[in-house]
A tleap script that builds the chain and sets N, CA, C and O, in Angstrom:
source leaprc.protein.ff14SB
mol = sequence {
  NMET THR PRO MET SER SER ASN THR LYS ASN
  LEU ARG TYR PHE ALA LEU ILE ALA ASN LEU
  SER LEU ILE LEU TRP VAL GLY LEU TRP GLN
  SER THR ILE SER PRO HIE PRO HIE LEU ASN
  ASN TYR VAL ILE ALA VAL MET TRP ILE ILE
  PRO MET LEU LEU PRO LEU LYS GLY ILE LEU
  GLU GLY LYS PRO TYR THR HIE ALA TRP ALA
  ASN PHE ILE LEU MET PHE TYR PHE LEU HIE
  ALA LEU THR ILE LEU TRP VAL ASP ASP GLY
  GLU ARG TRP LEU ALA LEU ILE GLU LEU ILE
  ILE THR SER SER ALA PHE VAL ALA ASN ILE
  LEU PHE ALA ARG VAL ARG ALA LYS GLU LEU
  GLY ILE LYS LEU LYS ARG LEU SER GLN VAL
  GLU ARG GLU GLU ARG GLU ALA HIE ASP THR
  LYS GLU PRO CLYS
}
set mol.1.N position { -32.165 58.643 75.728 }
set mol.1.CA position { -30.724 58.321 76.105 }
set mol.1.C position { -30.457 58.825 77.561 }
set mol.1.O position { -30.933 59.869 78.008 }
set mol.2.N position { -29.714 58.046 78.193 }
set mol.2.CA position { -29.564 58.273 79.616 }
set mol.2.C position { -28.643 59.663 79.673 }
set mol.2.O position { -27.799 59.926 78.816 }
set mol.3.N position { -28.951 60.527 80.845 }
set mol.3.CA position { -28.129 61.576 80.894 }
set mol.3.C position { -26.889 61.198 81.655 }
set mol.3.O position { -26.795 60.223 82.400 }
set mol.4.N position { -25.818 62.193 81.350 }
set mol.4.CA position { -24.753 61.909 81.852 }
set mol.4.C position { -24.579 62.580 83.248 }
set mol.4.O position { -25.000 63.736 83.305 }
set mol.5.N position { -24.052 62.081 84.345 }
set mol.5.CA position { -23.651 62.725 85.456 }
set mol.5.C position { -22.243 63.645 85.212 }
set mol.5.O position { -21.425 63.536 84.299 }
set mol.6.N position { -22.255 64.553 86.312 }
set mol.6.CA position { -21.374 65.662 86.206 }
set mol.6.C position { -19.936 64.999 86.039 }
set mol.6.O position { -19.096 65.398 85.233 }
set mol.7.N position { -19.758 63.848 86.981 }
set mol.7.CA position { -18.424 63.433 86.756 }
set mol.7.C position { -18.332 62.967 85.467 }
set mol.7.O position { -17.309 63.362 84.907 }
set mol.8.N position { -19.183 62.126 84.667 }
set mol.8.CA position { -19.173 61.451 83.445 }
set mol.8.C position { -18.795 62.623 82.408 }
set mol.8.O position { -18.001 62.490 81.476 }
set mol.9.N position { -19.529 63.834 82.745 }
set mol.9.CA position { -19.151 64.834 81.729 }
set mol.9.C position { -17.705 65.282 81.913 }
set mol.9.O position { -16.927 65.258 80.959 }
set mol.10.N position { -17.339 65.687 83.116 }
set mol.10.CA position { -15.981 65.917 83.275 }
set mol.10.C position { -14.880 64.926 82.665 }
set mol.10.O position { -13.832 65.451 82.288 }
set mol.11.N position { -15.015 63.607 82.541 }
set mol.11.CA position { -14.301 62.650 82.201 }
set mol.11.C position { -14.259 62.860 80.704 }
set mol.11.O position { -13.225 62.925 80.040 }
set mol.12.N position { -15.467 62.958 80.255 }
set mol.12.CA position { -15.792 63.058 78.860 }
set mol.12.C position { -14.847 64.407 78.307 }
set mol.12.O position { -14.083 64.187 77.368 }
set mol.13.N position { -14.893 65.521 78.778 }
set mol.13.CA position { -14.278 66.570 78.491 }
set mol.13.C position { -12.660 66.227 78.441 }
set mol.13.O position { -11.961 66.476 77.459 }
set mol.14.N position { -12.224 65.673 79.546 }
set mol.14.CA position { -10.878 65.281 79.756 }
set mol.14.C position { -10.395 64.346 78.716 }
set mol.14.O position { -9.238 64.372 78.295 }
set mol.15.N position { -11.260 63.558 78.328 }
set mol.15.CA position { -10.766 62.672 76.966 }
set mol.15.C position { -10.816 63.378 75.715 }
set mol.15.O position { -9.966 63.201 74.843 }
set mol.16.N position { -11.953 64.314 75.576 }
set mol.16.CA position { -11.744 64.813 74.244 }
set mol.16.C position { -10.979 65.938 74.321 }
set mol.16.O position { -10.951 66.412 73.185 }
set mol.17.N position { -10.217 66.748 75.221 }
set mol.17.CA position { -9.221 67.647 75.294 }
set mol.17.C position { -7.915 67.022 74.943 }
set mol.17.O position { -7.062 67.519 74.208 }
set mol.18.N position { -7.841 65.507 75.750 }
set mol.18.CA position { -6.566 64.917 75.370 }
set mol.18.C position { -6.534 64.437 73.912 }
set mol.18.O position { -5.501 64.555 73.254 }
set mol.19.N position { -7.521 63.959 73.456 }
set mol.19.CA position { -7.543 63.215 72.204 }
set mol.19.C position { -7.146 64.696 71.294 }
set mol.19.O position { -6.070 64.756 70.699 }
set mol.20.N position { -7.982 65.680 71.268 }
set mol.20.CA position { -7.690 66.839 70.197 }
set mol.20.C position { -6.479 67.537 70.659 }
set mol.20.O position { -6.008 68.335 69.849 }
set mol.21.N position { -5.884 67.411 71.765 }
set mol.21.CA position { -4.497 67.849 72.233 }
set mol.21.C position { -3.393 67.041 71.130 }
set mol.21.O position { -2.626 67.550 70.312 }
set mol.22.N position { -3.611 65.745 71.419 }
set mol.22.CA position { -2.640 64.955 70.416 }
set mol.22.C position { -2.667 65.166 68.999 }
set mol.22.O position { -1.660 65.053 68.299 }
set mol.23.N position { -4.016 65.529 68.480 }
set mol.23.CA position { -3.969 65.776 66.976 }
set mol.23.C position { -3.348 67.136 66.747 }
set mol.23.O position { -2.800 67.320 65.661 }
set mol.24.N position { -3.367 68.088 67.618 }
set mol.24.CA position { -2.949 69.483 67.460 }
set mol.24.C position { -1.221 69.217 67.574 }
set mol.24.O position { -0.442 69.544 66.679 }
set mol.25.N position { -0.859 68.630 68.723 }
set mol.25.CA position { 0.565 68.337 68.917 }
set mol.25.C position { 1.140 67.627 67.869 }
set mol.25.O position { 2.149 68.107 67.352 }
set mol.26.N position { 0.689 66.571 67.457 }
set mol.26.CA position { 1.266 65.874 66.303 }
set mol.26.C position { 1.234 66.660 64.993 }
set mol.26.O position { 2.227 66.640 64.266 }
set mol.27.N position { 0.140 67.352 64.655 }
set mol.27.CA position { 0.202 68.167 63.467 }
set mol.27.C position { 1.272 69.150 63.684 }
set mol.27.O position { 2.113 69.184 62.785 }
set mol.28.N position { 1.449 70.018 64.742 }
set mol.28.CA position { 2.447 71.199 64.982 }
set mol.28.C position { 3.830 70.374 64.685 }
set mol.28.O position { 4.584 70.710 63.771 }
set mol.29.N position { 4.083 69.287 65.527 }
set mol.29.CA position { 5.457 68.827 65.488 }
set mol.29.C position { 5.782 68.290 64.024 }
set mol.29.O position { 6.875 68.619 63.563 }
set mol.30.N position { 5.010 67.562 63.311 }
set mol.30.CA position { 5.460 67.296 62.107 }
set mol.30.C position { 5.508 68.344 61.060 }
set mol.30.O position { 6.344 68.275 60.159 }
set mol.31.N position { 4.580 69.390 61.142 }
set mol.31.CA position { 4.591 70.526 60.123 }
set mol.31.C position { 5.486 71.598 60.420 }
set mol.31.O position { 6.159 72.093 59.517 }
set mol.32.N position { 5.567 72.046 61.714 }
set mol.32.CA position { 6.262 73.357 62.143 }
set mol.32.C position { 7.238 73.150 62.971 }
set mol.32.O position { 8.309 73.643 62.618 }
set mol.33.N position { 7.225 72.445 64.202 }
set mol.33.CA position { 8.432 72.527 65.133 }
set mol.33.C position { 9.434 71.798 64.797 }
set mol.33.O position { 10.558 72.139 65.166 }
set mol.34.N position { 9.240 70.612 64.007 }
set mol.34.CA position { 10.613 69.850 63.731 }
set mol.34.C position { 10.016 69.031 62.316 }
set mol.34.O position { 9.836 67.817 62.410 }
set mol.35.N position { 9.777 69.591 61.269 }
set mol.35.CA position { 9.398 69.050 60.120 }
set mol.35.C position { 10.569 68.009 59.506 }
set mol.35.O position { 11.746 68.293 59.725 }
set mol.36.N position { 10.266 66.904 58.802 }
set mol.36.CA position { 11.170 66.152 58.076 }
set mol.36.C position { 11.917 66.970 57.054 }
set mol.36.O position { 11.236 67.658 56.294 }
set mol.37.N position { 13.219 66.985 56.938 }
set mol.37.CA position { 14.268 67.645 56.213 }
set mol.37.C position { 13.840 67.537 54.685 }
set mol.37.O position { 13.770 68.574 54.025 }
set mol.38.N position { 13.531 66.220 54.067 }
set mol.38.CA position { 13.460 65.952 52.862 }
set mol.38.C position { 12.088 65.639 52.085 }
set mol.38.O position { 11.956 65.308 50.907 }
set mol.39.N position { 11.121 65.831 53.050 }
set mol.39.CA position { 9.563 65.524 52.704 }
set mol.39.C position { 8.878 66.386 52.798 }
set mol.39.O position { 9.256 67.241 53.599 }
set mol.40.N position { 7.741 66.608 52.181 }
set mol.40.CA position { 6.650 67.667 52.453 }
set mol.40.C position { 6.226 67.439 53.855 }
set mol.40.O position { 5.804 66.363 54.280 }
set mol.41.N position { 6.383 68.649 54.619 }
set mol.41.CA position { 5.874 68.605 55.973 }
set mol.41.C position { 4.602 68.416 56.133 }
set mol.41.O position { 4.241 67.562 56.944 }
set mol.42.N position { 3.713 69.112 55.451 }
set mol.42.CA position { 2.231 69.127 55.434 }
set mol.42.C position { 1.768 67.732 55.331 }
set mol.42.O position { 1.001 67.235 56.156 }
set mol.43.N position { 2.305 67.020 54.174 }
set mol.43.CA position { 1.880 65.693 53.664 }
set mol.43.C position { 2.058 64.714 54.970 }
set mol.43.O position { 1.205 63.936 55.397 }
set mol.44.N position { 3.250 64.918 55.450 }
set mol.44.CA position { 3.696 63.995 56.463 }
set mol.44.C position { 2.812 64.330 57.801 }
set mol.44.O position { 2.368 63.396 58.470 }
set mol.45.N position { 2.604 65.500 58.118 }
set mol.45.CA position { 1.514 65.766 59.141 }
set mol.45.C position { 0.315 65.298 59.080 }
set mol.45.O position { -0.193 64.751 60.059 }
set mol.46.N position { -0.384 65.454 57.808 }
set mol.46.CA position { -1.609 64.695 57.532 }
set mol.46.C position { -1.692 63.230 57.812 }
set mol.46.O position { -2.653 62.647 58.313 }
set mol.47.N position { -0.294 62.591 57.333 }
set mol.47.CA position { -0.484 61.027 57.561 }
set mol.47.C position { -0.445 60.780 58.819 }
set mol.47.O position { -1.237 59.902 59.162 }
set mol.48.N position { 0.415 61.393 59.940 }
set mol.48.CA position { 0.360 61.379 60.918 }
set mol.48.C position { -1.005 61.491 61.668 }
set mol.48.O position { -1.356 60.718 62.559 }
set mol.49.N position { -1.661 62.442 61.248 }
set mol.49.CA position { -3.180 62.727 61.930 }
set mol.49.C position { -4.417 61.888 61.539 }
set mol.49.O position { -5.415 61.756 62.249 }
set mol.50.N position { -4.228 61.337 60.321 }
set mol.50.CA position { -5.247 60.422 59.602 }
set mol.50.C position { -5.933 59.636 60.876 }
set mol.50.O position { -7.047 59.832 61.362 }
set mol.51.N position { -4.846 58.611 61.299 }
set mol.51.CA position { -5.305 57.557 62.201 }
set mol.51.C position { -6.173 58.253 63.147 }
set mol.51.O position { -7.302 57.763 63.178 }
set mol.52.N position { -5.976 59.322 63.987 }
set mol.52.CA position { -6.477 59.959 64.901 }
set mol.52.C position { -7.813 60.381 64.674 }
set mol.52.O position { -8.647 60.419 65.579 }
set mol.53.N position { -8.095 60.770 63.239 }
set mol.53.CA position { -9.593 61.093 62.801 }
set mol.53.C position { -10.230 59.947 62.660 }
set mol.53.O position { -11.394 60.263 62.414 }
set mol.54.N position { -10.150 58.939 62.674 }
set mol.54.CA position { -10.942 57.664 62.647 }
set mol.54.C position { -12.137 57.504 63.712 }
set mol.54.O position { -13.314 57.266 63.443 }
set mol.55.N position { -11.594 57.678 64.913 }
set mol.55.CA position { -12.601 57.461 66.142 }
set mol.55.C position { -13.346 59.057 66.450 }
set mol.55.O position { -14.261 59.208 67.259 }
set mol.56.N position { -12.747 60.162 65.635 }
set mol.56.CA position { -13.072 61.328 66.250 }
set mol.56.C position { -14.559 61.663 66.400 }
set mol.56.O position { -14.999 62.419 67.267 }
set mol.57.N position { -15.316 61.011 65.446 }
set mol.57.CA position { -16.738 61.207 65.148 }
set mol.57.C position { -17.251 60.780 66.602 }
set mol.57.O position { -17.728 61.477 67.498 }
set mol.58.N position { -17.016 59.507 66.548 }
set mol.58.CA position { -17.738 58.953 68.117 }
set mol.58.C position { -17.037 59.520 69.401 }
set mol.58.O position { -17.652 59.452 70.466 }
set mol.59.N position { -15.911 60.021 69.363 }
set mol.59.CA position { -15.269 60.669 70.481 }
set mol.59.C position { -16.111 62.039 70.799 }
set mol.59.O position { -16.462 62.340 71.940 }
set mol.60.N position { -16.347 62.712 69.805 }
set mol.60.CA position { -17.091 64.169 69.839 }
set mol.60.C position { -18.455 63.872 70.203 }
set mol.60.O position { -19.046 64.757 70.822 }
set mol.61.N position { -19.208 62.571 69.886 }
set mol.61.CA position { -20.418 62.388 70.206 }
set mol.61.C position { -20.407 61.707 71.545 }
set mol.61.O position { -21.478 61.570 72.136 }
set mol.62.N position { -19.201 61.234 72.115 }
set mol.62.CA position { -19.360 60.966 73.671 }
set mol.62.C position { -19.645 59.172 73.542 }
set mol.62.O position { -20.093 58.587 74.528 }
set mol.63.N position { -19.405 58.566 72.523 }
set mol.63.CA position { -19.754 56.970 72.561 }
set mol.63.C position { -18.855 56.313 73.377 }
set mol.63.O position { -17.688 56.569 73.080 }
set mol.64.N position { -19.011 55.492 74.380 }
set mol.64.CA position { -17.971 55.003 75.074 }
set mol.64.C position { -17.283 53.849 74.372 }
set mol.64.O position { -16.087 53.633 74.564 }
set mol.65.N position { -18.030 53.096 73.551 }
set mol.65.CA position { -17.184 52.061 72.787 }
set mol.65.C position { -16.009 52.761 71.680 }
set mol.65.O position { -14.980 52.208 71.292 }
set mol.66.N position { -16.479 54.070 71.330 }
set mol.66.CA position { -15.494 54.480 70.494 }
set mol.66.C position { -14.266 55.020 71.152 }
set mol.66.O position { -13.201 55.105 70.540 }
set mol.67.N position { -14.419 55.410 72.477 }
set mol.67.CA position { -13.522 56.002 73.352 }
set mol.67.C position { -12.340 54.719 73.525 }
set mol.67.O position { -11.111 54.791 73.535 }
set mol.68.N position { -13.185 53.631 73.643 }
set mol.68.CA position { -12.308 52.284 74.099 }
set mol.68.C position { -11.420 51.837 73.120 }
set mol.68.O position { -10.248 51.654 73.446 }
set mol.69.N position { -11.864 51.586 71.715 }
set mol.69.CA position { -11.280 51.395 70.687 }
set mol.69.C position { -10.408 52.458 70.286 }
set mol.69.O position { -9.401 52.113 69.669 }
set mol.70.N position { -10.569 53.590 70.489 }
set mol.70.CA position { -9.466 54.603 70.000 }
set mol.70.C position { -8.117 54.414 70.645 }
set mol.70.O position { -7.114 54.911 70.132 }
set mol.71.N position { -8.056 53.580 71.961 }
set mol.71.CA position { -6.934 53.433 72.583 }
set mol.71.C position { -6.087 52.447 71.916 }
set mol.71.O position { -4.944 52.324 72.356 }
set mol.72.N position { -6.490 51.652 70.830 }
set mol.72.CA position { -5.739 50.970 70.217 }
set mol.72.C position { -4.841 51.673 69.011 }
set mol.72.O position { -3.798 51.229 68.530 }
set mol.73.N position { -5.494 52.815 68.681 }
set mol.73.CA position { -4.726 53.811 67.923 }
set mol.73.C position { -3.776 54.554 68.596 }
set mol.73.O position { -2.675 54.827 68.117 }
set mol.74.N position { -4.192 54.920 69.783 }
set mol.74.CA position { -3.233 55.596 70.574 }
set mol.74.C position { -1.887 55.022 70.792 }
set mol.74.O position { -0.838 55.635 70.988 }
set mol.75.N position { -2.105 53.634 70.719 }
set mol.75.CA position { -0.929 52.717 71.112 }
set mol.75.C position { 0.269 53.100 70.094 }
set mol.75.O position { 1.429 52.983 70.490 }
set mol.76.N position { -0.005 53.556 68.783 }
set mol.76.CA position { 0.861 53.751 67.644 }
set mol.76.C position { 1.701 55.084 68.288 }
set mol.76.O position { 2.918 55.257 68.216 }
set mol.77.N position { 0.862 55.832 68.833 }
set mol.77.CA position { 1.780 57.027 69.251 }
set mol.77.C position { 2.688 57.135 70.448 }
set mol.77.O position { 3.730 57.779 70.562 }
set mol.78.N position { 2.048 56.341 71.344 }
set mol.78.CA position { 2.553 55.898 72.546 }
set mol.78.C position { 4.103 55.080 72.223 }
set mol.78.O position { 5.119 55.292 72.884 }
set mol.79.N position { 4.020 54.235 71.206 }
set mol.79.CA position { 5.295 53.585 70.833 }
set mol.79.C position { 6.227 54.575 70.284 }
set mol.79.O position { 7.423 54.679 70.559 }
set mol.80.N position { 5.417 55.416 69.333 }
set mol.80.CA position { 6.173 56.442 68.711 }
set mol.80.C position { 6.808 57.253 69.735 }
set mol.80.O position { 7.961 57.559 69.431 }
set mol.81.N position { 6.451 57.649 70.738 }
set mol.81.CA position { 7.049 58.736 71.592 }
set mol.81.C position { 8.181 57.843 72.224 }
set mol.81.O position { 9.330 58.284 72.183 }
set mol.82.N position { 7.935 56.594 72.817 }
set mol.82.CA position { 8.997 55.783 73.431 }
set mol.82.C position { 10.088 55.546 72.532 }
set mol.82.O position { 11.234 55.595 72.977 }
set mol.83.N position { 9.898 55.319 71.441 }
set mol.83.CA position { 10.973 55.208 70.589 }
set mol.83.C position { 11.876 56.377 70.310 }
set mol.83.O position { 13.091 56.238 70.169 }
set mol.84.N position { 11.231 57.572 70.230 }
set mol.84.CA position { 12.145 58.861 69.944 }
set mol.84.C position { 12.768 59.254 71.268 }
set mol.84.O position { 13.828 59.876 71.337 }
set mol.85.N position { 12.021 58.841 72.369 }
set mol.85.CA position { 12.765 59.152 73.661 }
set mol.85.C position { 13.960 58.290 73.892 }
set mol.85.O position { 14.886 58.672 74.607 }
set mol.86.N position { 13.951 57.205 73.333 }
set mol.86.CA position { 15.343 56.078 73.414 }
set mol.86.C position { 16.348 56.530 72.298 }
set mol.86.O position { 17.537 56.693 72.573 }
set mol.87.N position { 15.835 56.739 70.983 }
set mol.87.CA position { 16.861 56.986 70.076 }
set mol.87.C position { 17.160 58.462 69.659 }
set mol.87.O position { 18.229 58.601 69.064 }
set mol.88.N position { 16.591 59.328 69.813 }
set mol.88.CA position { 16.602 60.798 69.385 }
set mol.88.C position { 16.904 61.912 70.338 }
set mol.88.O position { 15.927 62.567 70.702 }
set mol.89.N position { 18.162 62.270 70.844 }
set mol.89.CA position { 18.267 63.135 71.820 }
set mol.89.C position { 17.659 64.470 71.369 }
set mol.89.O position { 16.975 65.057 72.208 }
set mol.90.N position { 17.818 65.051 70.115 }
set mol.90.CA position { 17.413 66.173 69.645 }
set mol.90.C position { 15.870 66.405 69.924 }
set mol.90.O position { 15.379 67.464 70.317 }
set mol.91.N position { 15.217 65.269 69.660 }
set mol.91.CA position { 13.579 65.286 69.931 }
set mol.91.C position { 13.107 64.933 71.144 }
set mol.91.O position { 11.892 64.811 71.307 }
set mol.92.N position { 13.886 64.747 72.037 }
set mol.92.CA position { 13.444 64.072 73.167 }
set mol.92.C position { 12.138 64.607 73.866 }
set mol.92.O position { 11.185 63.897 74.189 }
set mol.93.N position { 12.240 65.979 74.051 }
set mol.93.CA position { 11.310 66.864 74.506 }
set mol.93.C position { 10.136 66.981 73.885 }
set mol.93.O position { 9.157 67.314 74.554 }
set mol.94.N position { 10.035 66.781 72.777 }
set mol.94.CA position { 8.966 66.547 71.945 }
set mol.94.C position { 8.289 65.431 72.044 }
set mol.94.O position { 7.061 65.382 71.977 }
set mol.95.N position { 9.074 64.403 72.217 }
set mol.95.CA position { 8.563 62.864 72.300 }
set mol.95.C position { 7.829 62.774 73.730 }
set mol.95.O position { 6.738 62.225 73.884 }
set mol.96.N position { 8.609 63.413 74.799 }
set mol.96.CA position { 8.232 63.345 75.971 }
set mol.96.C position { 6.644 64.251 76.253 }
set mol.96.O position { 5.858 63.799 77.085 }
set mol.97.N position { 6.395 65.208 75.670 }
set mol.97.CA position { 5.207 65.776 75.638 }
set mol.97.C position { 3.972 64.892 74.679 }
set mol.97.O position { 2.772 65.023 74.923 }
set mol.98.N position { 4.398 64.167 73.786 }
set mol.98.CA position { 3.692 63.227 72.794 }
set mol.98.C position { 3.229 62.034 73.995 }
set mol.98.O position { 2.094 61.577 74.126 }
set mol.99.N position { 4.462 61.673 74.829 }
set mol.99.CA position { 4.118 60.561 75.805 }
set mol.99.C position { 2.950 60.866 76.774 }
set mol.99.O position { 2.109 60.044 77.134 }
set mol.100.N position { 3.034 62.470 77.230 }
set mol.100.CA position { 2.092 62.653 78.497 }
set mol.100.C position { 0.899 62.818 77.819 }
set mol.100.O position { -0.116 62.495 78.435 }
set mol.101.N position { 0.761 63.321 76.497 }
set mol.101.CA position { -0.594 63.825 76.041 }
set mol.101.C position { -1.370 62.430 75.638 }
set mol.101.O position { -2.555 62.249 75.917 }
set mol.102.N position { -0.508 61.414 74.907 }
set mol.102.CA position { -0.951 60.302 74.748 }
set mol.102.C position { -1.474 59.368 75.980 }
set mol.102.O position { -2.559 58.789 75.934 }
set mol.103.N position { -0.618 59.292 77.036 }
set mol.103.CA position { -1.061 58.562 78.137 }
set mol.103.C position { -2.322 59.140 78.765 }
set mol.103.O position { -3.187 58.459 79.315 }
set mol.104.N position { -2.342 60.602 78.615 }
set mol.104.CA position { -3.515 61.142 79.294 }
set mol.104.C position { -4.860 60.767 78.543 }
set mol.104.O position { -5.912 60.580 79.155 }
set mol.105.N position { -4.751 60.682 77.288 }
set mol.105.CA position { -5.881 60.246 76.417 }
set mol.105.C position { -6.225 59.052 76.728 }
set mol.105.O position { -7.415 58.819 76.940 }
set mol.106.N position { -5.252 58.028 76.825 }
set mol.106.CA position { -5.456 56.577 77.061 }
set mol.106.C position { -6.156 56.480 78.459 }
set mol.106.O position { -7.193 55.824 78.554 }
set mol.107.N position { -5.660 57.067 79.462 }
set mol.107.CA position { -6.325 57.038 80.909 }
set mol.107.C position { -7.846 57.656 80.751 }
set mol.107.O position { -8.768 57.077 81.324 }
set mol.108.N position { -8.078 58.754 80.022 }
set mol.108.CA position { -9.363 59.418 79.786 }
set mol.108.C position { -10.065 58.684 79.336 }
set mol.108.O position { -11.068 58.351 79.967 }
set mol.109.N position { -9.791 58.162 78.075 }
set mol.109.CA position { -10.724 57.090 77.317 }
set mol.109.C position { -11.121 56.179 78.164 }
set mol.109.O position { -12.342 56.088 78.293 }
set mol.110.N position { -10.341 55.341 78.898 }
set mol.110.CA position { -10.453 54.027 79.587 }
set mol.110.C position { -11.782 54.468 80.516 }
set mol.110.O position { -12.887 53.930 80.455 }
set mol.111.N position { -11.377 55.640 81.435 }
set mol.111.CA position { -12.249 56.132 82.562 }
set mol.111.C position { -13.641 56.526 81.940 }
set mol.111.O position { -14.636 55.966 82.400 }
set mol.112.N position { -13.762 57.301 81.091 }
set mol.112.CA position { -14.847 57.759 80.329 }
set mol.112.C position { -15.628 56.539 79.984 }
set mol.112.O position { -16.792 56.466 80.375 }
set mol.113.N position { -15.098 55.572 79.287 }
set mol.113.CA position { -15.843 54.323 78.461 }
set mol.113.C position { -16.237 53.546 79.721 }
set mol.113.O position { -17.316 52.964 79.611 }
set mol.114.N position { -15.714 53.429 80.693 }
set mol.114.CA position { -15.922 52.587 81.875 }
set mol.114.C position { -17.338 53.251 82.580 }
set mol.114.O position { -18.382 52.638 82.804 }
set mol.115.N position { -17.091 54.483 82.817 }
set mol.115.CA position { -18.018 55.271 83.645 }
set mol.115.C position { -19.277 55.169 82.759 }
set mol.115.O position { -20.324 54.673 83.175 }
set mol.116.N position { -19.125 55.648 81.560 }
set mol.116.CA position { -20.364 55.781 80.734 }
set mol.116.C position { -21.101 54.518 80.337 }
set mol.116.O position { -22.326 54.491 80.220 }
set mol.117.N position { -20.397 53.584 80.155 }
set mol.117.CA position { -20.959 52.139 79.840 }
set mol.117.C position { -21.660 51.899 81.186 }
set mol.117.O position { -22.718 51.296 81.008 }
set mol.118.N position { -21.444 52.138 82.295 }
set mol.118.CA position { -22.083 51.575 83.597 }
set mol.118.C position { -23.538 52.273 83.657 }
set mol.118.O position { -24.570 51.621 83.818 }
set mol.119.N position { -23.491 53.937 83.483 }
set mol.119.CA position { -24.683 54.730 83.247 }
set mol.119.C position { -25.616 54.179 82.182 }
set mol.119.O position { -26.845 54.136 82.249 }
set mol.120.N position { -24.783 53.733 81.118 }
set mol.120.CA position { -25.877 53.225 79.840 }
set mol.120.C position { -26.307 51.688 80.288 }
set mol.120.O position { -27.193 51.121 79.647 }
set mol.121.N position { -25.828 51.198 81.114 }
set mol.121.CA position { -26.078 49.764 81.171 }
set mol.121.C position { -25.340 48.609 80.434 }
set mol.121.O position { -25.538 47.398 80.529 }
set mol.122.N position { -24.430 49.298 79.667 }
set mol.122.CA position { -23.655 48.300 78.838 }
set mol.122.C position { -22.678 47.449 79.760 }
set mol.122.O position { -21.841 47.986 80.486 }
set mol.123.N position { -22.828 46.297 79.682 }
set mol.123.CA position { -22.034 45.396 80.138 }
set mol.123.C position { -21.169 44.195 79.464 }
set mol.123.O position { -21.755 43.163 79.136 }
set mol.124.N position { -19.987 44.317 79.291 }
set mol.124.CA position { -19.049 43.457 78.613 }
set mol.124.C position { -18.957 42.038 79.201 }
set mol.124.O position { -18.602 41.970 80.378 }
set mol.125.N position { -19.204 40.997 78.603 }
set mol.125.CA position { -18.971 39.779 79.144 }
set mol.125.C position { -17.430 39.370 79.534 }
set mol.125.O position { -16.471 39.735 78.854 }
set mol.126.N position { -17.328 38.649 80.594 }
set mol.126.CA position { -15.848 38.266 80.852 }
set mol.126.C position { -15.423 37.255 80.076 }
set mol.126.O position { -16.284 36.430 79.769 }
set mol.127.N position { -14.339 37.093 79.678 }
set mol.127.CA position { -13.641 36.191 78.807 }
set mol.127.C position { -14.143 34.665 79.259 }
set mol.127.O position { -14.632 33.912 78.417 }
set mol.128.N position { -14.025 34.373 80.287 }
set mol.128.CA position { -14.427 33.138 80.674 }
set mol.128.C position { -15.741 32.760 80.148 }
set mol.128.O position { -15.887 31.771 79.430 }
set mol.129.N position { -16.914 33.708 80.573 }
set mol.129.CA position { -18.098 33.451 80.037 }
set mol.129.C position { -18.340 33.257 78.429 }
set mol.129.O position { -19.070 32.445 77.860 }
set mol.130.N position { -17.520 34.228 77.908 }
set mol.130.CA position { -17.486 33.983 76.493 }
set mol.130.C position { -16.881 32.738 75.830 }
set mol.130.O position { -17.266 32.426 74.703 }
set mol.131.N position { -16.068 32.101 76.392 }
set mol.131.CA position { -15.636 30.876 76.085 }
set mol.131.C position { -16.339 29.979 76.600 }
set mol.131.O position { -16.288 29.027 75.821 }
set mol.132.N position { -17.101 29.676 77.646 }
set mol.132.CA position { -17.931 28.871 78.133 }
set mol.132.C position { -19.079 29.004 77.123 }
set mol.132.O position { -19.449 27.928 76.654 }
set mol.133.N position { -19.717 30.096 76.693 }
set mol.133.CA position { -20.739 29.897 75.754 }
set mol.133.C position { -20.388 29.392 74.369 }
set mol.133.O position { -21.237 28.780 73.721 }
set mol.134.N position { -19.001 29.650 73.816 }
set mol.134.CA position { -18.664 29.231 72.498 }
set mol.134.C position { -18.346 27.610 72.705 }
set mol.134.O position { -18.517 26.847 71.754 }
set mol.135.N position { -17.921 27.165 73.870 }
set mol.135.CA position { -17.768 25.590 74.079 }
set mol.135.C position { -19.216 25.079 74.137 }
set mol.135.O position { -19.463 24.037 73.530 }
set mol.136.N position { -20.061 25.618 74.712 }
set mol.136.CA position { -21.553 25.057 74.831 }
set mol.136.C position { -21.949 25.040 73.477 }
set mol.136.O position { -22.472 24.003 73.072 }
set mol.137.N position { -21.788 26.081 72.618 }
set mol.137.CA position { -22.440 26.077 71.270 }
set mol.137.C position { -21.688 25.271 70.199 }
set mol.137.O position { -22.208 24.974 69.124 }
set mol.138.N position { -20.407 24.925 70.557 }
set mol.138.CA position { -19.677 23.730 69.815 }
set mol.138.C position { -19.983 22.514 70.108 }
set mol.138.O position { -20.101 21.620 69.270 }
set mol.139.N position { -20.166 22.361 71.551 }
set mol.139.CA position { -20.618 20.875 71.788 }
set mol.139.C position { -22.055 20.522 71.478 }
set mol.139.O position { -22.447 19.378 71.247 }
set mol.140.N position { -22.698 21.459 71.492 }
set mol.140.CA position { -24.435 21.163 71.084 }
set mol.140.C position { -24.487 20.881 69.545 }
set mol.140.O position { -25.473 20.352 69.031 }
set mol.141.N position { -23.453 21.232 68.879 }
set mol.141.CA position { -23.843 21.167 67.177 }
set mol.141.C position { -23.495 19.601 67.011 }
set mol.141.O position { -22.539 19.096 67.599 }
set mol.142.N position { -24.333 18.895 66.180 }
set mol.142.CA position { -24.148 17.623 65.885 }
set mol.142.C position { -23.165 17.443 64.756 }
set mol.142.O position { -23.203 18.236 63.815 }
set mol.143.N position { -22.427 16.618 64.773 }
set mol.143.CA position { -21.600 16.271 63.435 }
set mol.143.C position { -22.450 15.972 62.204 }
set mol.143.O position { -23.540 15.405 62.275 }
set mol.144.N position { -21.869 16.402 61.037 }
set mol.144.CA position { -22.343 16.534 59.648 }
set mol.144.C position { -21.803 14.986 59.137 }
set mol.144.O position { -21.986 14.620 57.976 }
savepdb mol mol.pdb
quit
């Protein structure tokens, strides 16, 4: 396995801390700080946390691909924070914290995935290259 540079390790720690902070923040928000008045606050907190647990193993292991796709999950929390900022005066500061943590995790995941992938020699093909290869594969097939 290719060793990580100190810069890559710092980006990994930044991503790890940001992702774990979001799990902690969402759990605290939903269970303790501002629980739902009519539903079990711990069940709601677990439901909010489960999506973030899906990429956690790969994030803990420092896998660049997992960091990259974890951002799709983070978009749910990003949109949640923006929605609460827009519609709920009472929880605006809670949503602002969620937005800051989510944005930090998003940026950290991107930076770590990019830098670590370069270290490992992983290179994604450009979309135009993929389209060209698919077109060539389709054009070379003989009709049945």
